[in-house]
Rosetta silent file (secondary structure, phi, psi, omega in degrees, C-alpha in Angstrom):
SEQUENCE: MSHFFAFLARMKFIHRWGLMRNTTRENIQEHSLQVGMIAHGLAVIRNAHFGGNIDPKKVALLGMYHEVSEIFTGDLPTPVKYFNPQIKEVYQEIENMAQKRLFHALPAELQEYYRDLLIKRDEDAELWQLVKAADKISAYLKCLEEMKVGNQEFSVAFKMLQQELENTNLPEVKYFIEVFAPSFKLSLDELNKPAE
SCORE:     score description
SCORE:     0.000 S_00000001
   1 L     0.000  137.345  178.039  -85.979  -15.417    4.452 S_00000001
   2 L  -118.778  136.575 -178.794  -85.465  -11.832    3.216 S_00000001
   3 L   -92.532    1.939 -169.739  -84.695  -10.819   -0.354 S_00000001
   4 H   -50.739  -58.468 -176.228  -83.518   -7.296    0.668 S_00000001
   5 H   -71.605  -27.836  174.252  -79.783   -7.624    0.024 S_00000001
   6 H   -66.417  -39.608  174.096  -80.298   -9.838   -2.998 S_00000001
   7 H   -60.198  -49.432 -178.280  -82.431   -7.031   -4.481 S_00000001
   8 H   -58.893  -36.395 -179.172  -79.735   -4.472   -3.668 S_00000001
   9 H   -62.876  -23.682 -178.481  -77.062   -6.674   -5.297 S_00000001
  10 H   -76.481   -5.896  178.279  -79.011   -6.417   -8.586 S_00000001
  11 H   -60.866  -28.365 -178.507  -78.201   -2.699   -8.799 S_00000001
  12 H   -69.182  -14.105 -179.509  -75.011   -3.644  -10.610 S_00000001
  13 H   -92.639   -6.324 -175.401  -77.080   -4.953  -13.548 S_00000001
  14 L  -102.228  112.264 -175.224  -78.946   -1.675  -14.157 S_00000001
  15 E   -93.454  142.703  177.512  -77.039    0.616  -16.498 S_00000001
  16 L   -89.504  166.815  175.296  -77.366    4.371  -16.673 S_00000001
  17 L    58.407   43.810 -174.245  -77.396    6.589  -19.778 S_00000001
  18 L   -62.430  -23.947 -177.005  -79.241    3.934  -21.776 S_00000001
  19 L   -93.514    1.295 -174.733  -80.026    6.191  -24.760 S_00000001
  20 L  -122.566  148.596  175.296  -76.404    7.341  -25.190 S_00000001
  21 L   -75.016  122.600 -177.720  -73.240    5.771  -26.505 S_00000001
  22 L  -109.171  139.576  170.491  -70.880    5.339  -23.544 S_00000001
  23 L   -80.940  -30.091  175.395  -67.158    4.740  -23.618 S_00000001
  24 L  -130.749  119.988  176.920  -67.453    3.375  -20.063 S_00000001
  25 L   -69.620  146.301  179.843  -70.713    1.879  -18.877 S_00000001
  26 L  -127.923  130.560  176.645  -71.954    2.989  -15.493 S_00000001
  27 E  -104.056  168.699 -172.794  -74.384    1.031  -13.351 S_00000001
  28 H   -74.787  -17.381  175.065  -76.577    2.406  -10.574 S_00000001
  29 H   -69.502  -48.366  177.031  -74.539    0.639   -7.858 S_00000001
  30 H   -62.308  -45.184 -179.027  -71.385    2.520   -8.882 S_00000001
  31 H   -60.764  -42.002 -178.432  -73.315    5.707   -9.356 S_00000001
  32 H   -65.888  -37.163  177.637  -74.969    5.450   -5.921 S_00000001
  33 H   -65.165  -45.096  178.094  -71.669    5.011   -4.182 S_00000001
  34 H   -61.038  -42.570  178.451  -70.281    8.109   -5.956 S_00000001
  35 H   -61.669  -41.879  177.607  -73.402   10.115   -5.076 S_00000001
  36 H   -59.693  -41.955 -179.175  -73.023    9.033   -1.438 S_00000001
  37 H   -67.865  -44.925 -179.340  -69.401   10.178   -1.393 S_00000001
  38 H   -66.395  -43.387  179.277  -70.158   13.503   -3.071 S_00000001
  39 H   -60.041  -40.895  174.377  -73.201   14.117   -0.826 S_00000001
  40 H   -59.187  -46.421  178.900  -70.993   13.455    2.209 S_00000001
  41 H   -61.206  -40.034  179.857  -68.466   15.934    0.843 S_00000001
  42 H   -64.427  -40.441  178.264  -71.159   18.566    0.248 S_00000001
  43 H   -64.034  -41.508  179.955  -72.358   18.196    3.859 S_00000001
  44 H   -65.683  -43.106  177.106  -68.804   18.526    5.162 S_00000001
  45 H   -60.966  -44.218  177.899  -68.219   21.609    2.985 S_00000001
  46 H   -59.929  -44.501 -179.985  -71.455   23.185    4.219 S_00000001
  47 H   -65.490  -41.942 -173.183  -70.488   22.526    7.828 S_00000001
  48 H   -78.365  -33.925 -171.219  -66.878   23.671    7.436 S_00000001
  49 H  -117.435  -20.381 -170.354  -67.385   26.766    5.241 S_00000001
  50 L  -127.492   24.751  171.910  -71.032   27.829    5.221 S_00000001
  51 L    69.759   23.179 -179.087  -72.250   27.503    8.828 S_00000001
  52 L   -79.047  166.799  176.366  -74.127   24.245    8.340 S_00000001
  53 L  -143.634   64.514 -174.271  -74.965   21.659   11.006 S_00000001
  54 L  -114.706  147.271  178.461  -75.749   18.565    8.937 S_00000001
  55 L   -82.292  103.382 -178.660  -74.878   14.924    9.650 S_00000001
  56 H   -60.714  -31.733 -178.698  -72.532   13.995    6.734 S_00000001
  57 H   -66.614  -41.081  179.411  -72.882   10.262    7.519 S_00000001
  58 H   -67.764  -40.573  176.527  -76.668   10.331    7.108 S_00000001
  59 H   -59.493  -43.304  177.939  -76.360   12.316    3.875 S_00000001
  60 H   -59.457  -44.356  179.910  -73.890    9.717    2.582 S_00000001
  61 H   -64.394  -41.744  176.905  -76.269    6.889    3.387 S_00000001
  62 H   -60.183  -39.574  177.400  -79.186    8.657    1.682 S_00000001
  63 H   -62.578  -42.500 -179.851  -76.970    9.055   -1.376 S_00000001
  64 H   -62.598  -30.865 -175.511  -76.084    5.357   -1.370 S_00000001
  65 H  -101.729    2.274 -169.743  -79.772    4.422   -1.295 S_00000001
  66 L   -67.681  -17.911 -178.839  -81.196    7.144   -3.517 S_00000001
  67 L  -109.279   10.233 -172.395  -81.608    4.941   -6.618 S_00000001
  68 L   -59.612  -27.835  179.258  -82.861    1.725   -5.008 S_00000001
  69 L   -60.662  -26.372 -177.395  -86.323    2.019   -6.589 S_00000001
  70 H   -69.326  -11.377  172.608  -84.631    1.400   -9.969 S_00000001
  71 H   -57.394  -36.139 -178.799  -84.100   -2.200   -8.902 S_00000001
  72 H   -98.797  -29.217 -173.415  -87.771   -2.626   -9.888 S_00000001
  73 H   -99.840  -16.870 -169.493  -88.229    0.176  -12.417 S_00000001
  74 L    74.685  176.970  179.378  -84.932    0.217  -14.249 S_00000001
  75 L   -93.077  105.105  178.508  -83.264    3.506  -15.132 S_00000001
  76 L   -79.641  120.137 -177.859  -85.754    5.606  -16.996 S_00000001
  77 L   -56.552  144.016 -177.951  -83.806    8.068  -19.213 S_00000001
  78 H   -53.715  -44.636 -179.471  -84.222   11.716  -18.196 S_00000001
  79 H   -61.143  -28.549  177.763  -85.784   12.806  -21.508 S_00000001
  80 H   -77.872  -46.845 -178.469  -88.497   10.190  -21.040 S_00000001
  81 H   -55.521  -38.173 -175.474  -88.985   10.887  -17.320 S_00000001
  82 L  -108.681   21.161 -178.271  -89.514   14.590  -17.920 S_00000001
  83 L   -60.930  -41.335  173.848  -91.271   14.369  -21.324 S_00000001
  84 L  -154.472  164.871 -174.569  -94.463   15.723  -19.773 S_00000001
  85 H   -61.401  -34.418  179.590  -95.851   16.341  -16.278 S_00000001
  86 H   -62.373  -44.209 -179.375  -98.077   13.215  -16.346 S_00000001
  87 H   -64.139  -43.658  179.645  -95.170   10.874  -16.991 S_00000001
  88 H   -58.793  -44.189 -178.334  -93.141   12.526  -14.219 S_00000001
  89 H   -65.508  -46.097  178.933  -96.031   12.222  -11.767 S_00000001
  90 H   -64.315  -42.001  179.332  -96.802    8.589  -12.598 S_00000001
  91 H   -60.906  -40.455  177.974  -93.147    7.674  -12.500 S_00000001
  92 H   -61.361  -40.573  176.218  -92.851    9.254   -9.029 S_00000001
  93 H   -63.223  -41.957  178.302  -95.758    7.089   -7.846 S_00000001
  94 H   -62.090  -45.001  176.790  -94.050    3.995   -9.283 S_00000001
  95 H   -57.929  -44.605  179.178  -90.796    4.912   -7.519 S_00000001
  96 H   -59.924  -44.005 -179.804  -92.670    5.325   -4.206 S_00000001
  97 H   -64.701  -39.702  179.814  -94.280    1.890   -4.619 S_00000001
  98 H   -64.842  -41.667  177.939  -90.885    0.329   -5.443 S_00000001
  99 H   -61.168  -42.401  178.598  -89.292    1.911   -2.353 S_00000001
 100 H   -67.802  -36.086  178.214  -92.074    0.523   -0.161 S_00000001
 101 H   -62.874  -43.054  179.130  -91.747   -2.891   -1.743 S_00000001
 102 H   -66.158  -40.039  179.430  -88.040   -2.942   -0.920 S_00000001
 103 H   -59.728  -43.607 -179.183  -88.741   -1.675    2.589 S_00000001
 104 H   -74.204   -8.665  175.093  -91.254   -4.530    3.157 S_00000001
 105 L   -76.465  -14.964  178.845  -88.629   -7.045    1.940 S_00000001
 106 L   -77.350  149.567  167.619  -86.801   -6.420    5.247 S_00000001
 107 L   -58.768  142.506 -173.992  -87.567   -8.458    8.339 S_00000001
 108 H   -53.715  -37.034 -176.790  -90.017   -6.484   10.488 S_00000001
 109 H   -72.574  -11.498  178.131  -87.518   -6.033   13.323 S_00000001
 110 H  -103.873  -11.921 -174.980  -85.060   -4.285   10.982 S_00000001
 111 H   -55.219  -40.218 -175.901  -87.474   -1.999    9.169 S_00000001
 112 H   -63.348  -27.303  179.724  -87.162    0.929   11.554 S_00000001
 113 H   -74.375  -21.919 -175.421  -83.392    1.113   10.820 S_00000001
 114 H  -111.153   -9.092 -175.523  -83.969    1.491    7.088 S_00000001
 115 H   -51.187  -49.170 -176.313  -87.201    3.505    6.956 S_00000001
 116 H   -67.483  -25.773 -179.825  -85.472    6.892    6.549 S_00000001
 117 H   -79.744  -27.159 -173.595  -83.171    5.517    3.839 S_00000001
 118 H  -106.054  -26.399 -177.305  -85.931    4.011    1.738 S_00000001
 119 L  -124.205  114.864 -176.043  -88.938    6.262    2.317 S_00000001
 120 L   -64.906  139.192  178.312  -88.437   10.013    2.037 S_00000001
 121 L  -120.652  147.005  177.372  -89.577   12.173    4.954 S_00000001
 122 H   -57.742  -33.638 -178.261  -90.249   15.922    4.913 S_00000001
 123 H   -63.521  -22.079 -177.743  -87.941   16.332    7.915 S_00000001
 124 H   -98.637   16.989 -174.205  -85.001   15.228    5.767 S_00000001
 125 H   -58.844  -40.017 -179.466  -85.670   17.754    2.944 S_00000001
 126 H   -64.783  -37.673  179.035  -82.388   19.612    3.587 S_00000001
 127 H   -68.345  -43.279 -179.943  -80.430   16.344    3.432 S_00000001
 128 H   -65.807  -28.822  176.091  -82.203   15.233    0.231 S_00000001
 129 H   -60.604  -40.618  178.560  -81.405   18.628   -1.292 S_00000001
 130 H   -72.169  -34.696  177.523  -77.697   17.763   -0.960 S_00000001
 131 H   -65.697  -44.592  176.915  -78.263   14.259   -2.341 S_00000001
 132 H   -60.066  -40.826  178.296  -80.050   15.702   -5.362 S_00000001
 133 H   -65.628  -40.051  177.826  -77.175   18.154   -5.884 S_00000001
 134 H   -64.065  -37.007  177.043  -74.686   15.274   -5.559 S_00000001
 135 H   -61.817  -42.447  177.198  -76.672   13.318   -8.147 S_00000001
 136 H   -68.215  -39.302  178.246  -76.342   16.236  -10.600 S_00000001
 137 H   -63.908  -42.417  177.445  -72.652   16.599   -9.840 S_00000001
 138 H   -59.000  -44.728  177.520  -72.171   12.878  -10.483 S_00000001
 139 H   -62.937  -42.661  178.504  -73.933   13.178  -13.864 S_00000001
 140 H   -59.689  -44.419 -179.120  -71.837   16.280  -14.671 S_00000001
 141 H   -67.081  -35.767  175.861  -68.628   14.406  -13.864 S_00000001
 142 H   -61.734  -46.922  178.709  -69.713   11.425  -16.015 S_00000001
 143 H   -59.601  -45.421 -179.228  -70.271   13.822  -18.930 S_00000001
 144 H   -58.883  -45.175  179.958  -66.908   15.469  -18.295 S_00000001
 145 H   -65.271  -40.223  178.188  -65.119   12.110  -18.268 S_00000001
 146 H   -64.265  -41.720 -179.012  -66.819   10.967  -21.470 S_00000001
 147 H   -69.592  -31.485  178.965  -65.936   14.198  -23.263 S_00000001
 148 H   -58.729  -32.712  178.814  -62.328   13.960  -21.997 S_00000001
 149 L   -96.740   14.622  173.277  -61.906   10.846  -24.110 S_00000001
 150 L    92.335    6.317  179.806  -63.574   12.421  -27.139 S_00000001
 151 L   -85.724   99.072 -178.422  -67.134   11.213  -26.770 S_00000001
 152 H   -76.971   -4.594  177.120  -69.196   14.213  -27.939 S_00000001
 153 H   -56.224  -27.310 -174.417  -72.410   12.256  -27.272 S_00000001
 154 H   -98.556    5.318 -172.304  -72.407   13.828  -23.805 S_00000001
 155 H   -66.866  -41.379 -179.229  -71.729   17.457  -24.848 S_00000001
 156 H   -68.916  -44.644  178.805  -75.367   18.677  -24.699 S_00000001
 157 H   -61.506  -38.890  178.147  -76.036   16.956  -21.347 S_00000001
 158 H   -59.957  -47.549 -179.451  -72.768   18.461  -20.060 S_00000001
 159 H   -63.046  -41.355  178.282  -73.802   21.984  -21.012 S_00000001
 160 H   -63.109  -45.138 -179.402  -77.241   21.563  -19.453 S_00000001
 161 H   -69.207  -39.187  176.683  -75.836   20.203  -16.220 S_00000001
 162 H   -58.455  -44.142  177.650  -73.108   22.824  -16.123 S_00000001
 163 H   -61.728  -44.198  178.031  -75.753   25.531  -16.427 S_00000001
 164 H   -61.053  -41.764 -179.774  -77.839   23.995  -13.647 S_00000001
 165 H   -70.692  -34.006  175.935  -74.859   23.781  -11.350 S_00000001
 166 H   -69.094  -31.220 -178.286  -73.808   27.378  -12.100 S_00000001
 167 L   -86.457    0.002 -176.256  -77.363   28.547  -11.297 S_00000001
 168 L   -67.194  151.791  174.160  -77.571   26.722   -7.969 S_00000001
 169 L   -99.329   10.883 -179.730  -78.111   28.654   -4.796 S_00000001
 170 L   -96.944  106.381 -176.397  -76.071   26.081   -2.832 S_00000001
 171 H   -63.118  -28.163  178.445  -72.596   27.531   -2.136 S_00000001
 172 H   -66.415  -30.208  177.085  -71.218   24.105   -1.271 S_00000001
 173 H   -68.860  -46.907  177.891  -72.000   22.921   -4.798 S_00000001
 174 H   -60.461  -39.656  177.849  -70.155   25.851   -6.338 S_00000001
 175 H   -61.284  -48.251 -179.705  -67.215   25.152   -3.989 S_00000001
 176 H   -58.226  -46.222 -178.098  -67.165   21.480   -5.052 S_00000001
 177 H   -65.040  -38.620 -178.373  -67.213   22.322   -8.745 S_00000001
 178 H   -73.270  -40.757 -172.272  -64.474   24.913   -8.349 S_00000001
 179 H   -91.006  -38.512 -172.029  -62.169   22.913   -6.061 S_00000001
 180 L  -105.606  -34.520 -175.131  -62.717   19.241   -7.013 S_00000001
 181 H   -62.445  -37.713 -178.470  -64.199   18.997  -10.523 S_00000001
 182 H   -55.706  -29.409 -179.083  -61.168   20.266  -12.508 S_00000001
 183 H   -65.584  -21.482  179.835  -59.167   17.223  -11.462 S_00000001
 184 H   -71.236  -10.701  176.158  -61.553   14.982  -13.399 S_00000001
 185 H   -87.425  -10.184 -173.739  -60.063   16.422  -16.600 S_00000001
 186 L   -89.614  153.699  171.397  -56.577   15.148  -15.706 S_00000001
 187 L   -79.804  169.170  179.593  -54.868   11.897  -16.619 S_00000001
 188 H   -62.129  -38.997  178.153  -53.546    9.565  -13.931 S_00000001
 189 H   -62.348  -41.174  179.105  -49.996   10.807  -14.590 S_00000001
 190 H   -66.672  -38.030  177.387  -51.143   14.390  -14.132 S_00000001
 191 H   -65.120  -35.484 -177.986  -52.934   13.484  -10.888 S_00000001
 192 H   -80.910  -12.076 -177.719  -49.799   11.731   -9.602 S_00000001
 193 L   -63.385  129.187 -179.244  -47.509   14.648  -10.476 S_00000001
 194 L   -60.331  142.679  178.022  -46.060   16.169   -7.292 S_00000001
 195 L   -66.291  142.032  178.954  -47.447   19.590   -6.382 S_00000001
 196 L   -96.359    0.000    0.000  -45.073   22.431   -7.081 S_00000001
C-alpha cells in the first residue's frame, strides 16, 4: 500500500496567506495548479518570443509539484521563513526531508518517474527558475485580486511583488505581466465583452 496520492490529496487542506485576512481563501493545491499553468505559459513565451528551447510540459509538472513538501510542513508565512538566514536554512532542510519522505511513499518501481518532480536537480535549474517566477506571479495575481475587491491587507505584498517582477531579468515574465495580468483587474462581464 502507498500513501503517495493520499498525501497529495491533503494539499487542499493547507491554506496560504495564513497571517493575512483573505476575502477568498487559497489552498496549496489550487495555487500549485495555477503555478503549473503560469510556468507552462512562461516556457511557451520564452520558446516563442525569446529563443528558448524548454519543455513546457516538464515546467508545468514541476510547478504542480513545487509545494508538495508543505503537506508535512504546512505553509510557513514568508515573513517567518525569511526572518533570518538560520530560519531560512533550517526550513530548506526540512523541505528537503519532506520531499524525500513523499518520494519514498511511492512504490519502488514508480520512484524513477517522480524523482525529478520531487527532488530538485541542478540540471533543472533553468526550469526551476521559471517555476519560481510563476510562483511570484501567482502571488502577485492573488494580491491584485484581493485588492480589486477592496482588501487593502494585500497592498504592501502587492507593491513588493510588483517591484520584484519589474526588476526581473526574465523577459518572459515581463511579457506575461504586460499581456496577461491586466485582465485580472476585470469583472466577468468585462472579460466577456466582445473585442472591438
